[in-house]
N, C-alpha and C positions, 0 to 999 in steps of 0.2 A: 611250720618249719620242717625241714627234711635233713637235719644235720647228719642223720645216721642211715640215710638211704643206701641200700646195698650192703650194709654191714651186719655182721652176726654178733650176738652177745650171749653170754651166760650170766645169770643173776642167781646166786645162791641165797637161800632165805627168801626166795621169790614169792612166798605166800604170806609173809609177814608185812607189817606196816610200811617200813622203809623199802624193803625189797619189792613189795607189790607196787609201790609208787614208782620205783625205778623201772620196773617192767612196763608199766602203762605209759610212762613218758617215752621210753625208747621206742616202743611199738608205734606210738602216735607220731614219732618223728622218723619213721621209715625202717627201723631196724627189725631184723629177724631175731627173735629172743627165745632162748631156752630158760624158762622160769623153773628153777629147781628148789625142791623142798623135801624134807623127809616125810611130811604128812600130805598124803594125796588129797585129803579133805579140804586143805586150805588153798590148794591150787585151783582157783576158779577163773583163771584168765580165759577169756573168749575172744580177745581182739585178734584181728588178722595178723598173721606172722608170729604168733606166740605159741610155743609148745610147752605144755605142762609136763614136767619131767621129775619123777620121784627119784631122789638121790639122798643117801646118807653120806654127808660130807666127811664124817669121821672114818669112812672107808676109802682108802687110797685107790683101791680097785674100782669102786663105783665112780669116783671122781674122774679117774683116768678114762673110764668107759664113756662118761658123759661128754668130756671134751672130744673124744674120738667120734662120738655120735654126731656132734655138730660138724666136725670136719668131713665126715663121711656124707652127711646130708647136703652140705653147702660148699664144701671145698676149702673153707677158711674159717678161722676164728679171730675176730677183730678186737673184741672187748670182753674182759672178764671182770665182773663185779663180785668180789668176795664179801658177801654181806651176811651170811649165816652167823648167828651168834646165840650165846646163852650165858647164864650167870647164876650166881647164888649170893645170898646175903648171910654170912656166917663168920664168926670169929675163928681165928686160926686153931684154937684148941678144940673146936667142934668140926673142923674140916676133915672129911674122910679122904682117903686116897682116891676112892672112886669119884667123888665129887670134884676134886682138884683135877684129876685126869680128864674128866668129861669136859670141863670148862676149857682147859688148855687145848684139848683135841678139836673141839668145835671152833673155838675162836682163833686158834693159831695154826695148829697142824693142818687143818682143812685148807687154809690159805696156801700153805706150802704144797699140798697135794695138787691143787688147781694150777698153781703157777708152774710147778714142775711138769705138768702135763701140757699146758698151753704154750709155754715159752718156745719149745722147739718148733711148733707150727708157726708161731708168730715170726720167729727168726727166718724161717724158710720163705715166708710170704712177704718179708720186708718190713715188718713192724706190727705194732698193736698197742693196746692200752689196757692197763690193769688198775682197778680202783679197789682199795681195801677199806672196809669200814672199821675204824677204831672207835674212840670215845674220848670225851673229856676226862673220863676216869682213867685213861691211859696217860694223861698229862699230870695228874695229881691223885692223891689217895682219897678214898671214901670209906667211911665206917663200914666194916663188915664186907667190903668188896675185894678182899685179898686176891682171890683167884681171877676175878674179872679184871681188876686193875692191872694185875701182872700180865695177863694175856693181851690186853689192849695196848699196854706200853710196849710189849714185844712186837706187836703188829707195826707200830710206828717205825722202829729201827729195822725190822725186816723189810718194810717198804723201801726205806732209804737204801738198804744194801742191794735190793733187786734193781733199783733205779741206777745204781752205780754199775752193777754187773752187766746190765743190758741196754744201757743208753746207746752204745755204738751199734746195737741191733735195731735201733729205732723203736724200741719198746719202752713206752713211758709207764712208770709205776708211781702212783700217788695214793694217798689215804686222806680220809676226812674224819673229823671227830664231832659227832653229834653231841649236843647237850641234852637238855631235858625235853624229850619228845613224848608228850602225855599219852598218845595213842599206841605206844609200842612197848614191847618187852616188859621189863621189871617196873617201869613207870606206870603201867596200868593199875598196879596195886595201890596207888596213892589216890586214885579218883575218889572224891567224896570225903577225903580226910583233910584236917586242918593243914597238914604238911603241903598239900597241893598249893595253897595260897602262899605258903612260905617259899616254895620254889619261885613263884611269880615275883615275890618281893625281892629276891636276891638277883634276879635276872635284869640287867640294865634295860632291855627292851620290854620288860614287864609281862612277859608271857613265855610259854613253852613254844617250841617249834612244831612244825607239821611234817609228816612223812613226805609230802609234796615238796616242801622246801629243801629237805635233805636230798630228794631225788634230783632237784635242780643242781645242787652242788656236785653230786656224783656224775651226772651227765656232762656238766661242764668239764670236769677233769678228764673225761674220756673223749671229749669232742676235739675237733681240730682247732677250736677257739683256744684250747690250752696246749697247742702244739709245741710250745717252748717250756712247758711245765712238767718236770719230773722230779721225784724225790720230795715232793711238797706234802706238807701235812696241813690241810685246810680245816680250821676250827669253825664250826657252825653251831654256836651255842648261845646266841643272843647277847653275848658279852660277858658271860660268867667268868671265863678265864682271864679277862682283862683286869679283874680285881685281885688285889693281894690278899684279901681275907681280913684285912684290918677293919676296925669300926669306922664309921663315917666321921672322921675327925673334923671335917668342915662343919657338919651339923652341930657337933659338940661345941666348937669354937663360937659359932653363931649364937648358940644358946647361952654360953657364958657371957658373951658380949651383951646380949639382951638383958641379962641379970645385973650386969655391972651398973652402978649409979652413974648417971650422966653428969658431965661437968660442963660448966659454962663460964665464960669470962666475966669477971666482976665489972 
């Protein structure tokens, strides 16, 4: 496929699991990609058309310079994937100002920096696509995920607001919410622990997702296949959020029915 032939893209968090998968997919389908990450060591992309770009997304100046570098090099910026993220697992009484600010700056402020820099260029060129990475933790609370959940919930409504503000500019803005992706981020810490199977047990599809599956979702939202999609929040979680959280009442009723004495006509 060559869905992105001739298009340019920025992918923040481009050295991580989901970000790296997005970079590889876009490059394979013809895009020119700036893979951005704060750590030079994790930027190992060697595909044709990919530039490894070191950027601290918490610096508005660095983000603005990155967007300008793409425009200077290629004349246009077509897609921005705001994928950089971080988190912490701590109760509110143990949350420091520094930790709270760090999570909000990486997960939320960085998105604003990138959009603020890219939107004027997209407007002048007649349009573009922005895809923000949120999380199922932005749709519901998780134990100890206060700063992370707050930031990811904010990403959702910020995405919707941008979609409203710039729809007439032909700039589409969408977000997606990954669920349990074992190879990435905080979920790496559960490998080899009993809770790993517990995750699988509560996911209707019976397994965690992969970075490649998340890349497929992100690429779809940026592609012309989603030309009439903006302000959407696409949940890619194997069905976790389809559940209310209540116990399996059907299984309980079946068990009770099996225990009940059978009756037959005399």
